[in-house]
N, C-alpha and C positions, 0 to 999 in steps of 0.2 A: 347714483348709485355709489356705494361706498366701496373700496378695494377689500378684495375678501380676504385678503390674508390683518391689513389694519385696522378693516372697519367693527361694525359691529359684533357681536356674539350670538348666536342661534340662542341663547339663554339668557339672554336679554329680552329679546323678544319674546320667547317662552314663557320666561316670567311676568313680565309686563301683561301678557294674556292671559293668564292666570289672573293674575291681581285686579284685571280689568272684572273681573266674575263679582269678585269681594273681597273686602279684607281679609287675610290670612297669616299667620305667622311662620316662620321661616319651615319649621319640618312637614306643617300641613304643605306647602308647597312642593315640599319633598315628594312625599307621598303620592299628592296630585298628577305631580310629573311623569313619577314611577308606574301608577297603576293607569294612566293613558297611554302610555306608550306599551302596554303589556309588560313592565319590566325591562325593556330592552335598554331604557333610559334610565337611571338614575345620579343625577348629579349629588357630590358629596359636600359635607358642611363646610369643607377647604373651597367651592367653588359660589353656593350659595352666600354665606352668611357674607363674604365682602362683596358680591354683589349688589347687594341689599343694602348693605353700607353705603355702597358708592351710589345707587339709586338715590335713597337719603339725602346723602349731601348734594346732589346734583339738582333736589328740590322734585324731583320725581315723587318720591311715596312720601309719605308722611307713618310717624310710630303713635301707636298706643300701646302705653304699658299695661296688661290686665292681669293681675297674680303675678306669675312669673315668665308667661310668656310675652314677646315684643306682634304685634298682630301691626303689617303693614297694608296701607293703603294709599291705593293708586287714585294722585293727584291731578290736576287738568294739563299739565308740563306731561305727566306722565303716560295720560291720555294720547296726545299731541306727539311723544314720542312712540309711542308703541303703532301709530295710524302710517309714521313715520317710515319703521321697521318694518311693518306690514307691505308697505308701498314698496320696499327695497326688496321686499322679499320677493314678492309677485313676478317682478322685474328678472331676479336672480332666478329663480323659478325658471320663465321664459324663456333665458337663455340658455339654460340648460338646456331643458327642451328640447330648444331646436337644435343642439350642438348633436342632445344623445338619442334623442328618437326621430327626426326630420331628416336625417343623411345629408348624405353632400349636395351643394346646391349646382345648380346647371354653370355654374361659374367655374365651380371647382375640377366640373371633367373636364373644360379647355386647358386647364393650367400643362402647362409642358411636362410630360411624363407621367401624368395621374392615373392614365391607366394602363402603363405599364410596370407600375408598381402596386395597382389595385386592379388584379385581373376579376372579383368580383362585378368593377363599375362596367364592365361592358354589356353589361341588361340595364345598364340607365342611358338608353340612350340618350346621343345629345340634342 
């Protein structure tokens, strides 16, 4: 698992996932990204273009020029990277769910001072 503050970006994961569907040009990636999130997230050119350039430089993507548009295609190394990021995302999601949804563990209830600091824990019988 990568360090959350210094590891992969969510944008990298999403862009690779979108490009796994078919080759796309940058604005198409932005448009689909925005559509699928109900316009809640719309990455700007200042995020997308440097990321695509970086992924291309790493050999994860290749480019094809058609007219004025540069299409990006996911390569085998890009697919492998996507699989790695998806696995890391699943692990991170499980950790967050465990922290936010599952509540305190029984060992938390036995921590000195836990019940005093958390009055609602009385209903969580040890």
